[in-house]
C-alpha positions as CSV (number, residue, x, y, z in Angstrom):
1,M,-22.8,-3.4,154.7
2,S,-22.6,-4.9,158.1
3,R,-19.6,-6.9,159.4
4,K,-21.6,-9.7,160.9
5,C,-21.9,-13.4,160.2
6,E,-25.3,-14.2,158.8
7,I,-25.3,-17.7,160.5
8,C,-23.9,-17.2,164.0
9,G,-24.1,-13.4,164.4
10,K,-20.4,-13.0,165.2
11,G,-19.4,-9.3,164.9
12,P,-16.5,-7.0,165.7
13,S,-15.2,-6.8,169.2
14,F,-13.5,-3.8,170.8
15,G,-10.7,-3.4,173.2
16,N,-7.2,-2.0,173.8
17,N,-3.8,-2.7,172.3
18,V,-1.4,-2.6,175.3
19,S,2.2,-1.9,174.6
20,H,5.2,-3.0,176.7
21,A,5.3,0.5,178.2
22,N,1.6,0.0,179.1
23,N,0.3,2.5,176.6
24,K,-3.3,1.8,175.6
25,T,-4.8,2.5,172.2
26,R,-8.3,1.5,171.0
27,T,-8.5,-1.3,168.5
28,V,-11.2,-3.4,166.7
29,W,-10.9,-7.1,166.0
30,R,-13.1,-8.1,163.0
31,P,-14.3,-11.6,162.2
32,N,-12.9,-13.3,159.1
33,L,-16.0,-13.1,156.9
34,Q,-16.2,-14.6,153.4
35,K,-18.8,-14.1,150.8
36,I,-19.9,-17.5,149.5
37,R,-22.7,-18.9,147.4
38,A,-24.7,-21.2,149.7
39,V,-28.0,-22.9,149.9
40,K,-30.2,-20.8,152.2
41,N,-33.9,-21.7,152.7
42,G,-33.9,-24.0,149.7
43,S,-32.5,-21.4,147.3
44,I,-29.0,-20.4,146.3
45,S,-27.9,-17.0,147.5
46,T,-24.7,-15.1,148.4
47,V,-24.1,-14.9,152.2
48,K,-21.4,-13.5,154.4
49,V,-20.3,-16.1,156.9
50,C,-17.3,-16.4,159.2
51,T,-14.7,-19.1,158.5
52,R,-15.7,-20.9,161.7
53,C,-19.2,-21.6,160.3
54,I,-17.8,-22.7,157.0
55,R,-15.3,-25.1,158.6
56,S,-17.9,-26.5,161.0
57,G,-20.4,-27.2,158.2
58,F,-23.2,-24.9,159.2
59,V,-23.5,-23.8,155.6
60,T,-23.8,-25.8,152.4
61,K,-21.5,-24.4,149.8
62,V,-22.5,-24.4,146.1
63,I,-19.7,-25.4,143.7
């Protein structure tokens, strides 16, 4: 199961947590993905989309 938005393709980004003492540890920032039922290509299916795409109206939610 991939951690990628099916609409915009947003995925995890990697970097360092930097402490006050300048210690560096690797970390992963994951997108806020939600499983929603949406209209995709004229049919209803379950898609994993980020909250930015839901808020911006790039998907049509099914109630």
